[in-house]
C-alpha positions as CSV (number, residue, x, y, z in Angstrom):
1,M,0.9,-17.2,-15.8
2,S,4.6,-18.6,-15.7
3,L,7.1,-17.0,-13.4
4,I,8.9,-16.1,-16.5
5,N,6.2,-13.7,-17.7
6,D,6.0,-12.8,-14.3
7,F,9.9,-11.9,-14.1
8,K,9.0,-9.0,-17.5
9,I,6.0,-7.9,-16.5
10,L,7.9,-7.0,-13.0
11,Q,11.0,-5.7,-14.9
12,N,8.9,-3.6,-17.2
13,R,6.9,-2.2,-13.6
14,C,9.7,-1.2,-12.2
15,I,11.1,0.8,-15.4
16,K,7.9,2.6,-15.3
17,Y,8.5,3.4,-11.8
18,Y,12.3,4.9,-12.6
19,E,10.8,7.0,-15.2
20,L,8.3,8.3,-13.1
21,L,10.9,9.3,-10.5
22,A,13.1,10.9,-13.3
23,K,10.3,13.0,-14.2
24,E,10.1,14.5,-10.6
25,I,13.6,14.4,-9.6
26,P,16.5,15.9,-10.9
27,L,18.9,13.3,-11.0
28,D,22.7,13.7,-11.4
29,K,23.7,10.6,-12.9
30,P,20.4,9.0,-14.9
31,Q,20.5,5.2,-15.9
32,E,21.0,4.2,-18.7
33,S,20.1,1.0,-19.1
34,D,16.4,-1.2,-18.3
35,S,18.2,-3.2,-16.2
36,A,19.5,-0.4,-14.4
37,K,16.5,1.6,-14.4
38,A,14.7,-1.5,-12.9
39,R,16.8,-2.0,-10.3
40,F,16.4,1.4,-9.0
41,G,12.4,1.3,-9.9
42,F,12.4,-2.1,-8.2
43,Y,13.0,-0.3,-4.7
44,L,10.1,2.2,-5.3
45,F,7.4,-0.7,-6.7
46,M,8.4,-2.3,-3.4
47,L,8.7,0.0,-1.0
48,E,5.2,1.2,-2.4
49,N,3.3,-2.0,-1.5
50,I,4.9,-3.0,1.5
51,C,5.0,0.1,3.4
52,N,2.3,1.9,1.8
53,V,4.3,4.8,0.8
54,K,2.6,6.3,-2.3
55,D,4.8,9.6,-2.8
56,V,7.9,9.0,-4.4
57,S,9.6,11.8,-2.6
58,E,9.2,9.9,0.5
59,Q,10.0,6.8,-0.9
60,I,13.4,8.1,-1.3
61,E,13.8,10.0,1.7
62,L,13.0,5.6,2.9
63,I,16.2,4.8,0.4
64,T,19.7,3.9,2.6
65,D,21.6,2.0,-0.7
66,L,24.5,4.2,-1.6
67,D,24.4,3.3,-5.1
68,F,20.8,4.3,-5.6
69,N,21.8,7.7,-3.3
70,R,24.8,8.0,-5.7
71,G,22.3,8.3,-8.9
72,L,19.7,10.9,-7.5
73,Y,22.2,12.6,-5.8
74,G,26.1,11.9,-6.9
75,T,27.3,11.1,-3.7
76,G,25.9,8.6,-0.9
77,D,27.1,6.8,2.4
78,D,28.6,3.2,2.7
79,D,24.4,1.7,3.5
80,W,26.2,-1.7,5.3
81,G,24.1,-4.6,4.2
82,V,20.7,-2.3,4.3
83,D,19.1,-0.6,1.4
84,A,16.2,1.0,2.7
85,V,14.2,1.9,6.6
86,Y,11.3,2.4,7.1
87,I,9.7,3.2,10.8
88,D,6.5,2.8,11.3
89,D,5.3,5.0,14.3
90,D,1.6,4.2,13.5
91,N,2.2,0.3,14.4
92,K,5.1,0.8,16.2
93,S,7.4,-1.6,13.6
94,I,11.0,-1.6,12.5
95,N,11.4,-2.3,9.0
96,L,14.5,-2.8,7.4
97,F,15.5,-4.0,4.1
98,N,17.6,-6.2,1.8
99,F,17.2,-5.7,-2.2
100,K,18.4,-8.2,-4.2
101,Y,17.4,-7.1,-8.0
102,R,18.5,-9.8,-10.9
103,E,18.8,-9.2,-14.1
104,K,17.9,-12.1,-16.0
105,F,15.9,-14.5,-15.0
106,H,17.1,-18.2,-13.7
107,P,14.3,-20.6,-13.5
108,T,16.2,-21.9,-10.2
109,K,18.1,-19.3,-8.9
110,S,16.4,-18.3,-5.1
111,Q,18.2,-16.4,-2.6
112,A,21.2,-16.0,-1.3
113,V,21.7,-16.4,2.0
114,N,25.0,-14.5,2.3
115,E,23.4,-11.1,1.2
116,T,21.0,-11.8,3.6
117,I,23.8,-11.9,6.1
118,L,25.4,-8.5,5.0
119,S,22.5,-7.1,6.5
120,A,23.3,-7.9,10.2
121,K,26.4,-5.2,10.4
122,F,23.6,-2.5,10.2
123,V,21.6,-4.7,12.7
124,N,25.0,-5.0,14.8
125,S,25.6,-0.9,15.4
126,I,21.7,-0.3,16.2
127,T,22.1,-3.3,19.3
128,N,25.3,-2.2,20.1
129,E,24.9,1.6,19.4
130,Q,28.0,1.6,17.9
131,T,27.2,4.3,15.2
132,T,30.3,6.0,14.7
133,G,31.0,4.4,11.5
134,L,28.0,5.1,10.0
135,S,27.6,8.5,8.3
136,G,24.8,10.7,6.8
137,K,21.4,9.2,6.1
138,V,22.3,5.8,7.0
139,K,23.7,7.0,10.3
140,E,20.8,9.3,10.8
141,K,18.6,6.4,10.5
142,A,20.3,4.5,12.8
143,L,20.0,6.7,15.2
144,E,15.9,6.9,15.0
145,V,16.0,3.2,15.4
146,I,17.8,3.1,18.4
147,D,15.5,6.0,19.6
148,C,12.4,3.9,19.0
149,L,14.7,0.4,20.8
150,N,15.5,2.6,23.6
151,S,11.9,4.0,23.9
152,S,9.6,2.9,26.3
153,Q,7.3,1.5,23.9
154,I,7.6,-2.0,22.3
155,W,8.3,-1.8,18.6
156,E,8.1,-4.7,16.4
157,F,11.7,-5.4,14.8
158,K,11.9,-6.6,10.9
159,L,14.1,-7.7,8.1
160,Y,12.4,-8.2,5.1
161,V,14.8,-10.4,2.0
162,V,13.4,-8.5,-1.4
163,S,14.4,-9.6,-4.5
164,N,13.2,-10.8,-8.3
165,E,14.4,-14.2,-7.7
166,V,12.4,-17.0,-7.9
167,E,12.8,-19.2,-4.8
168,P,13.3,-17.1,-1.5
169,V,15.4,-18.1,1.1
170,A,13.8,-20.2,3.7
171,A,12.3,-18.2,6.7
172,D,14.1,-21.1,9.6
173,H,17.6,-21.1,7.3
174,E,20.0,-22.0,10.1
175,H,22.0,-19.1,9.7
176,L,19.0,-16.2,9.9
177,G,18.5,-18.2,13.0
178,I,21.6,-16.6,14.2
179,L,20.0,-13.0,13.3
180,R,16.6,-13.9,14.6
181,D,18.1,-15.1,17.5
182,A,20.6,-13.3,18.5
183,Y,19.3,-9.4,17.4
184,G,15.6,-10.6,17.7
185,L,14.5,-10.0,14.6
186,E,11.7,-11.0,12.7
187,I,13.7,-11.7,8.7
188,I,10.5,-11.7,6.0
189,P,11.6,-13.1,2.6
190,I,10.1,-12.1,-0.5
191,A,10.4,-13.6,-3.9
192,L,9.0,-13.8,-7.4
193,P,6.1,-15.3,-6.6
194,Y,5.0,-13.4,-3.7
195,I,6.1,-10.4,-6.0
196,S,3.6,-11.5,-8.8
197,Q,0.4,-11.4,-6.1
198,M,0.8,-7.6,-6.3
199,M,1.2,-6.7,-9.2
200,S,-2.2,-7.9,-10.0
201,I,-4.1,-6.5,-13.5
202,R,-7.4,-6.8,-13.9
203,P,-8.7,-10.1,-14.2
204,T,-10.7,-11.8,-16.4
205,P,-14.3,-12.6,-15.1
206,I,-13.7,-14.7,-12.2
207,N,-17.2,-17.3,-12.4
208,A,-18.2,-20.1,-9.2
209,K,-21.0,-22.2,-8.3
210,L,-23.0,-23.1,-4.5
211,V,-25.3,-25.3,-3.3
212,L,-26.5,-24.2,-0.1
213,D,-29.4,-25.4,2.6
214,E,-32.5,-23.7,2.2
215,D,-32.1,-22.6,5.5
216,A,-28.4,-21.3,5.0
217,L,-29.8,-18.7,2.6
218,M,-31.5,-15.2,2.9
219,S,-32.4,-12.8,0.3
220,Y,-32.9,-9.6,0.1
221,E,-34.5,-6.9,-2.8
222,E,-34.7,-3.5,-2.8
223,H,-38.1,-3.1,-3.2
224,Q,-40.6,-5.8,-4.5
225,L,-40.8,-5.0,-8.4
226,S,-36.9,-5.6,-8.1
227,S,-35.8,-8.4,-10.6
228,S,-32.1,-8.3,-8.6
229,K,-31.8,-10.0,-5.5
230,S,-28.8,-9.8,-3.1
231,Y,-28.1,-13.0,-0.5
232,I,-26.5,-13.8,2.6
233,T,-25.9,-17.4,3.4
234,R,-22.9,-19.2,5.4
235,L,-20.5,-21.2,3.9
236,R,-17.7,-23.6,4.8
237,S,-14.2,-22.4,5.4
238,S,-13.6,-25.2,3.1
239,E,-16.4,-23.9,0.3
240,I,-14.1,-20.8,0.5
241,V,-10.8,-22.2,-0.6
242,R,-13.1,-23.8,-3.5
243,V,-15.1,-21.0,-4.7
244,T,-12.0,-18.5,-4.6
245,C,-9.2,-21.3,-5.8
246,N,-7.1,-20.6,-9.0
247,D,-9.1,-23.8,-10.7
248,A,-12.1,-23.1,-12.6
249,T,-13.0,-26.6,-12.9
250,F,-12.6,-26.5,-9.2
251,R,-14.9,-23.3,-8.4
252,D,-17.9,-24.8,-10.9
253,K,-17.0,-28.3,-9.3
254,Y,-20.0,-27.5,-6.1
255,D,-20.6,-31.4,-5.4
256,I,-17.2,-32.6,-4.5
257,E,-16.8,-34.9,-1.9
258,D,-13.2,-35.8,-1.8
259,L,-11.9,-33.0,0.4
260,S,-7.9,-34.0,-0.3
261,L,-8.2,-32.4,-3.9
262,L,-8.1,-29.3,-2.9
263,T,-5.0,-29.4,-0.5
264,N,-2.9,-27.9,-3.0
265,V,-5.1,-25.6,-4.5
266,K,-3.8,-21.9,-4.3
267,L,-5.8,-18.3,-4.0
268,D,-6.8,-17.0,-7.2
269,F,-5.6,-13.0,-6.6
270,G,-7.9,-11.7,-9.4
271,V,-10.6,-12.3,-6.9
272,L,-8.9,-9.4,-4.2
273,F,-8.5,-6.9,-7.3
274,D,-11.2,-4.4,-5.9
275,N,-10.5,-5.3,-2.1
276,V,-9.8,-1.8,-0.2
277,R,-6.5,-3.0,2.0
278,G,-5.2,-3.8,-1.5
279,F,-2.1,-6.3,-0.9
280,V,-1.7,-6.6,3.1
281,L,1.9,-8.7,3.1
282,R,0.8,-9.6,7.0
283,S,-0.7,-8.2,10.0
284,K,-2.0,-9.2,13.6
285,Y,-5.1,-9.2,12.3
286,N,-4.3,-12.9,10.3
287,G,-2.6,-14.7,13.0
288,N,-5.9,-14.0,15.1
289,I,-7.8,-15.4,12.1
290,T,-5.3,-18.9,12.2
291,T,-6.0,-19.3,15.6
292,S,-9.7,-19.2,15.8
293,L,-9.5,-21.3,13.0
294,K,-7.6,-24.1,14.9
295,E,-8.6,-23.5,18.4
296,E,-12.5,-23.0,17.8
297,P,-13.0,-23.8,14.5
298,N,-17.1,-24.4,14.7
299,K,-17.1,-21.3,16.7
300,F,-15.5,-19.3,13.9
301,F,-18.8,-17.8,13.0
302,M,-19.5,-15.8,15.4
303,Y,-15.3,-14.5,15.9
304,N,-14.7,-13.4,11.8
305,N,-16.8,-10.6,10.4
306,G,-17.5,-12.8,7.1
307,I,-17.1,-11.9,3.6
308,T,-18.7,-9.2,1.8
309,I,-18.2,-10.3,-2.2
310,V,-20.5,-8.5,-5.4
311,A,-21.1,-10.2,-8.7
312,K,-22.1,-9.0,-12.3
313,S,-24.9,-11.6,-12.0
314,I,-26.3,-13.9,-9.6
315,Q,-28.6,-17.4,-11.1
316,V,-29.8,-19.3,-8.4
317,R,-32.2,-22.6,-9.1
318,S,-33.5,-24.5,-6.5
319,I,-32.5,-28.7,-6.6
320,N,-33.7,-31.6,-4.4
321,G,-37.2,-30.5,-4.3
322,G,-36.4,-27.1,-3.0
323,K,-34.4,-27.8,0.1
324,K,-31.7,-26.7,-2.0
325,F,-30.2,-24.3,-4.3
326,I,-27.5,-23.4,-6.6
327,L,-26.2,-20.5,-6.9
328,E,-24.1,-19.4,-9.8
329,L,-21.9,-16.4,-9.1
330,N,-20.5,-14.5,-12.4
331,D,-17.4,-11.9,-12.6
332,F,-17.6,-11.6,-8.4
333,Q,-14.9,-10.0,-6.2
334,I,-14.6,-10.2,-3.0
335,L,-14.4,-6.5,-1.5
336,N,-14.0,-7.1,2.4
337,G,-12.5,-10.4,4.0
338,G,-10.1,-10.3,2.1
339,Q,-7.8,-11.2,5.2
340,T,-9.7,-13.9,6.1
341,V,-9.5,-15.5,2.4
342,R,-6.1,-15.3,1.8
343,T,-5.6,-16.6,5.7
344,I,-7.7,-19.4,4.9
345,H,-5.9,-20.7,1.7
346,N,-2.3,-20.0,3.7
347,F,-3.7,-22.2,7.0
348,N,-4.7,-24.8,3.9
349,S,-1.9,-25.1,2.5
350,E,0.3,-26.0,6.1
351,D,-1.0,-29.6,5.6
352,T,-2.7,-31.8,3.6
353,S,-5.2,-32.6,6.8
354,I,-6.4,-28.8,7.5
355,I,-9.1,-29.1,5.0
356,S,-10.7,-31.6,6.2
357,D,-10.2,-31.4,10.3
358,Y,-10.4,-27.6,10.4
359,L,-12.2,-26.0,8.1
360,S,-14.5,-27.9,6.9
361,K,-15.8,-27.8,10.4
362,S,-15.8,-23.9,10.3
363,E,-18.3,-21.6,9.0
364,V,-18.4,-18.1,7.6
365,L,-21.3,-15.3,7.3
366,V,-21.7,-14.0,3.3
367,R,-22.9,-11.4,2.2
368,I,-23.6,-11.4,-1.6
369,F,-24.4,-8.5,-3.9
370,N,-25.6,-8.9,-7.4
371,T,-24.4,-5.5,-8.6
372,S,-26.5,-5.8,-12.3
373,N,-27.6,-2.6,-12.3
374,D,-25.9,-0.7,-10.4
375,E,-22.8,1.4,-11.5
376,A,-19.4,1.4,-10.3
377,I,-19.9,4.0,-7.5
378,A,-22.5,2.1,-5.6
379,V,-19.8,-0.8,-5.9
380,N,-18.0,1.5,-4.0
381,K,-19.8,2.1,-1.4
382,I,-20.7,-1.0,-0.7
383,A,-17.2,-1.8,0.1
384,E,-17.0,1.3,1.9
385,Y,-19.7,0.8,4.5
386,T,-18.6,-3.0,4.8
387,N,-15.3,-2.5,5.6
388,S,-15.8,0.6,8.1
389,Q,-16.5,-1.7,10.8
390,N,-12.9,-2.9,10.9
391,A,-9.0,-1.3,11.2
392,I,-9.1,-0.1,8.3
393,S,-7.6,3.5,8.0
394,S,-9.9,6.8,6.7
395,I,-7.4,6.7,3.7
396,D,-8.0,3.6,2.6
397,L,-12.1,3.8,2.8
398,K,-12.3,7.3,1.6
399,S,-10.5,6.1,-1.8
400,L,-13.6,4.2,-2.5
401,S,-16.0,7.7,-2.7
402,S,-17.4,8.8,-5.8
403,E,-15.1,11.9,-5.7
404,Q,-12.3,10.5,-5.7
405,I,-13.4,7.9,-8.4
406,T,-14.2,11.2,-10.3
407,L,-10.8,13.2,-9.6
408,E,-8.8,10.0,-10.8
409,Q,-10.7,9.6,-14.1
410,Y,-10.3,13.4,-14.6
411,L,-6.7,13.4,-14.5
412,E,-5.9,10.6,-15.8
413,D,-7.3,13.0,-19.3
414,Y,-4.3,15.3,-18.1
415,G,-1.5,12.3,-17.9
416,I,-1.8,12.6,-14.2
417,I,-1.9,9.5,-12.3
418,Y,-3.7,10.0,-9.1
419,S,-2.6,6.8,-7.0
420,R,-5.8,6.1,-5.0
421,K,-4.0,2.4,-4.2
422,T,-1.4,0.9,-4.0
423,G,0.6,-0.1,-7.2
424,D,-1.3,2.4,-9.3
425,I,0.9,2.9,-12.2
426,G,-1.7,4.1,-14.8
427,K,-5.1,2.8,-16.8
428,S,-2.8,2.6,-19.7
429,D,0.6,1.0,-20.5
430,T,1.3,2.6,-23.3
431,K,0.5,6.0,-22.2
432,E,2.8,8.6,-21.2
433,Y,2.4,10.1,-17.9
434,K,4.1,13.0,-16.7
435,H,3.0,12.6,-12.9
436,K,2.4,10.2,-10.6
437,I,0.3,12.2,-6.9
438,A,-1.0,9.9,-4.1
439,M,-4.3,10.7,-3.1
440,D,-3.5,11.4,0.6
441,K,-0.3,13.3,-0.4
442,F,-2.8,15.7,-2.7
443,G,-5.1,16.1,-0.1
444,Q,-2.1,17.4,2.3
445,I,-1.5,20.0,-0.6
446,L,-5.3,21.2,-1.1
447,F,-5.5,21.4,3.3
448,A,-2.0,23.3,2.7
449,T,-3.6,25.4,-0.1
450,Q,-6.8,26.2,1.3
451,G,-5.2,27.7,4.1
452,F,-3.6,25.0,6.8
453,P,0.0,24.4,6.1
454,E,0.7,24.4,9.4
455,K,-1.4,21.3,9.9
456,A,-1.1,19.5,6.8
457,S,1.9,16.9,7.2
458,N,1.1,15.9,11.0
459,E,-3.1,16.1,10.1
460,K,-3.0,13.5,7.2
461,Q,-6.0,10.9,8.8
462,H,-8.0,14.1,9.7
463,I,-7.7,15.7,6.4
464,F,-9.9,11.8,5.1
465,G,-11.7,12.3,8.7
466,K,-13.4,15.6,9.8
467,Y,-11.8,17.6,7.1
468,Y,-12.7,15.4,4.7
469,N,-15.6,17.5,3.4
470,Q,-14.5,20.9,3.7
471,V,-11.6,19.8,1.5
472,F,-12.2,17.6,-1.4
473,I,-16.2,19.1,-1.5
474,D,-17.1,22.6,-0.3
475,S,-14.0,24.2,-0.7
476,F,-12.8,22.4,-3.8
477,D,-12.7,22.8,-7.9
478,I,-11.8,20.0,-9.9
479,T,-10.4,22.4,-12.2
480,E,-7.8,23.4,-10.9
481,A,-6.5,19.8,-10.1
482,P,-3.9,19.7,-12.5
483,D,-2.4,22.9,-11.9
484,I,-1.9,22.6,-8.2
485,I,-0.5,19.1,-8.9
486,D,1.8,20.8,-11.7
487,K,3.1,23.3,-9.7
488,Y,3.7,20.9,-6.4
489,F,5.7,19.3,-8.5
490,E,8.1,22.2,-10.1
491,V,7.9,23.4,-6.3
492,L,9.7,19.7,-5.6
493,S,11.8,20.1,-8.0
494,L,13.2,23.5,-7.2
495,Y,13.9,22.5,-3.5
496,N,16.2,19.2,-4.8
497,L,18.1,22.3,-7.0
498,A,18.3,24.3,-3.8
499,K,20.2,21.7,-2.1
500,K,23.3,22.5,-3.3
501,N,22.6,26.7,-1.9
502,G,22.4,24.5,1.0
503,I,18.5,24.5,1.2
504,T,17.3,21.6,2.9
505,P,14.3,20.7,1.6
506,L,11.3,19.6,4.1
507,E,7.9,18.3,3.4
508,L,6.2,21.4,5.6
509,K,8.3,23.8,3.3
510,Y,6.7,22.1,0.1
511,Y,3.4,22.9,2.2
512,Y,3.9,26.7,2.8
513,T,5.0,27.0,-0.6
514,M,2.0,26.1,-2.0
515,Y,0.1,28.0,0.4
516,I,2.1,30.9,-0.3
517,S,1.8,30.8,-4.0
518,K,-1.8,30.6,-3.2
519,K,-2.1,33.5,-1.9
520,R,0.4,35.5,-3.8
521,P,-0.1,33.9,-7.1
522,Q,2.1,36.6,-8.7
523,F,5.2,35.8,-6.5
524,D,8.0,33.4,-8.5
525,L,8.6,30.1,-6.5
526,K,11.8,30.7,-6.6
527,D,11.2,34.1,-4.5
528,I,8.9,32.3,-2.3
529,I,11.6,29.7,-1.3
530,G,14.2,32.2,-0.3
531,F,11.5,34.0,1.7
532,L,10.4,30.9,3.6
533,E,13.7,30.5,4.4
534,T,14.3,34.1,5.7
535,V,11.0,33.6,7.8
536,I,11.9,30.7,9.1
537,D,15.3,32.3,10.3
538,T,13.7,35.0,11.6
539,Y,11.1,33.3,13.7
540,D,12.1,33.6,17.4
541,A,11.5,30.0,18.7
542,P,13.7,28.5,21.2
543,S,17.3,27.2,19.2
544,E,16.8,23.8,20.7
545,M,13.7,23.7,18.8
546,S,13.5,21.8,15.2
547,I,12.1,23.5,12.1
548,P,9.4,21.4,11.7
549,R,8.6,21.5,15.1
550,R,8.3,25.5,14.5
551,M,6.6,25.0,11.2
552,I,3.7,23.2,12.7
553,Q,2.5,26.1,15.1
554,L,0.1,27.7,14.1
555,K,1.8,30.8,15.6
556,F,4.5,30.6,12.7
557,K,1.9,30.5,10.2
558,N,0.6,34.3,11.9
559,Y,3.7,35.0,11.2
560,V,4.6,34.1,8.0
561,D,0.8,36.1,6.7
562,S,2.8,39.0,8.9
563,K,5.6,39.1,7.0
564,L,3.8,38.7,3.3
565,D,1.4,41.5,4.4
566,E,5.1,44.1,5.3
567,I,5.9,43.1,1.5
568,D,2.9,43.9,0.4
569,D,2.7,47.7,2.5
C-alpha cells in the first residue's frame, strides 16, 4: 500500500480515537477540524501501541503537551518540549515522547532534528534536578523521573520521536548524538512506514510453499481416522524470510538458489495479525535473538523457542521418489514466534551478505497446525498454550481465552469496543461506538464490584492470574457487562466535572464508587462521590500517608463498609 494511503488511514484512525475520547471525557475546548481531532487522537493511538496503555483515562494522564491539556481542561502548563511521559515500573524504563502530527502529506518530508532538540530543555532540567521553572503535571512527571534516576535501580532512559512524516530522523544524526552522549538518552525515531505496520487490518489470505527433506518432517494427527494432519519441522532462517515476505511470488518459489534475491524483501506484517503480543516495538529479547544468529548460527535451533504457525489448510505431496515433500500453506498466521520472525527480517536488512552468511546456516523449530476443522476458539487456545512458555503477561495470554472472545462479541452488539489487544477500534469502520473499554480495565472494575476495590488497582496481574476464574467465570454474569461499563464511564465523567469543586480524580476512587454503587444501587452516583470524600477525610491515618496508600488498605475498605452501615441504621 502506498504511504499516502497509509497517511489517510492513520488520519481516520486518529480521528476515531479522538471521537472516543470526546465521548468519555467532558472537553473544555472540543476540536472542530478533522486535522485538530487527528492530532490529539494521534497522541492516544501512539501511546496505546507503544506503551500498551489501552485505557483512555490512563493515556491522558501521560500527556504533558500544552495544547492537548488546554483542549481537555481549558488550561495547561509549558511542556518544555516533551509531549508525554510514561514510566514503566515493570521494565524499569523511562519513556519520553516528542509528537509531531502533520496535516498534509509530503512524499519527501522527513522528521526535523530541531523538533527533537526541543526536548533537551526537559531532559536537562531532569538531569540537573532543576525543576523550579516547571509547573503542574509537567513538574510532577519530572519529579517522578528524578526519583527513578536517583534510586538504586537501573533505569533505561528513552526519547521517542514520533511523527506521521515519511522519513524518520536518523538515530545516529550528529545533533542527536549530543543528546545521547550528554544525557544517556536512547533516541527512537518512529515515522509513517513504521506506524503503518501498527495499523494492521485483517489481511487477505497469505499462502506459501515449502520443500522439506523426509527426515526434517514429522506429522501429527489427533486420531487415526482424522483427515487433518499437523506438522513439526525445522526451517532455515533464510526460508523464514522467504515464506513471510511481502512478495507473493517469492513465497511460492520454493526452489530459489540465489539467496541474494531475498536481501531486499520486507516482512508481510499480515502474518502477525493474530499474534498474541500485538505490535512489539522493541525488547531486550530481540537483541538476544540477533546475537545468537550472528555469533552461533549453527546453534540457533537449540537457543530459540521456535515458531507456531496455523493454516486453514495444508496440502502435502511427495517428490523425488518420496525423499522430499512439498507443503502448501493456505491462509496461514504466526501465533507464536513473532519476535523471532521480525528480528530475522531486521537482521537480514542490515547487509546483503547476512542471508547467505548467517541466515542460511541457522535453523528454527516450526510447528504447523492445520486448523481447517477447528473453531476460532481452538486457534486461540493454541496461541495461549504455545505462548505461555515465554515472557508474556497473563493479561495478554487471557486475551485469547474463549470467555474474553465471547465478551468482545457480546459487547459489540451494545456499541462497546472491548479492547483485548492494542489498536482495537471496533469491528466496523462505519459503526458509531459509545465506549471503548480495555480488557484489563474491565477486569479491575469487575474485581472492585465483586468486593475488592482495595485490590483492584495494584493486583491487575493477579486478576488475570489466580483470581481469573473468580472474576470472569464464577462470579460474573455477562448480561450485566453493558450496564457496568456504562456506569463506569458515568463515574469518570462525574469525577472530571467534580474537579471544579476541588475533588481530585483517582483510579481507586473510581473503583470504590463502583463498589459502593453495587452494594447500594439506590444511591445516586454524585452522592456516593461526596460520601467517599467524607470517608477519606475522616479515616484515621498518618497525615504523611497519601490517599492512594490509605485506600489500598483492607482497614480502609472495612471503614467504608462501616460508614455505609451507619447510613442504613
